[in-house]
N, C-alpha and C positions, 0 to 999 in steps of 0.2 A: 740127466740133465746136464745140461755148461754148467762151465767153471766162473760163469761172469753169472750164473741165477744162483750158485751153489754160497759163491763168496757173497753176494748181493743177502740171502737171509744171513750168514751166521754174521757179517756185518752189524745186519742192522734189526734184527730180530733174535740174539740172543740171548735172549731175556726169557726166551721156549724153553732153551737149555736143561735137562738136568742140573742136579747137583752136581752126580759122578761126571757128567757131558765136560759142564766148567771145572770142574778140577783135570782134570785132562786135560782141557785147551789151555790152563795157568801151568800145570806141569810140561808139555809142551813147548810153550812159550820161553817157560824157565831156562828150560834143557838147549834149547836154540841160543840162550842168546846168553847162557854161561859155558858155552861147549868149550872156551880157551880159559876159562877160572875151574878149576876143580873143588877151588877150598871154598869158593861162594856156594859149588852145590854140597858141600857137608856143609859147613852149618846152615843151609836154608832147609834142609832135610833134619838135621837133628833137631830143628828149634822146631820142625812140625809147622815151617809153613806151607813146605807145596807137601803134597800128599804123593808121597811115590808108591802106596802100598799095590798089591798086584791088581785088586779090581780095576783101581787106575790107568796103569800103564797099558793091563792088556785092550783098552781103547783103540787105544792107538798102534799094538801090535801086528797092524798089516798097513802101515803108514799115516801120515795125516791126512793123507788127499781125500784116502780111505775113510779114514774118520771123521771127515767135513759131510762127504757125502751120505755116509751113515746117518750122522747126526743131523741132515737133508732131508734124508727120506720117513726118518723118524716124523720128524714138523709138520712135514707136510701131511703124513697121513694121521695123525692124532689132531694136530690145529691146523687146517689147512686156511679157516677161517681168519685168523689172527694173523695172516703174511700177507700183507698189503702191496701186488706187485704193479708200479710204478710205470708203466710203457709208454711211451711217445704215441698222443695223439693219429699224429701224419705216416712214420714208420713203422709202430708197436714195436719198434727194439724196446731194452728195458733202460728206464733211465739210471743217470749215477747211483740217483742216493732214491728216499720215499717220497720226500720234497723236494726234489728238485720242478724245475718249469722250464727246464730248455730240455732238449737231444743230442746228444754228445756225438752224432752220429749223423743227422742230418740239418741241425743247427736249427728246427722248427722252436719255435718259443710258446709254450700254452700259458703266460703271468696272466694276460685276460682273460683267459676263461675263468668262469666262475664252477 
């Protein structure tokens, strides 16, 4: 699966993630944003605002890209009917969002199609 498809599913169908996957994603984002502020990390961890349990951290053991790919594979194997791929009717490439009506690749517009 290509990176564009993985990002599309993670960004627009994150509601299909499990609670543990959401916690791992939150942990990753927090660690990334607070990389230069160790005091902030300590406060957030002590107040339990970020779940830093070994089970959550284990989701990220092979890196963030592998985590994303594993989440998308699970979503597509368990609930593929809930994922809508908005492909351009002309070039069949994936649109930027599920609601997009113009292709970013070939600039074809399907606003007037029903």
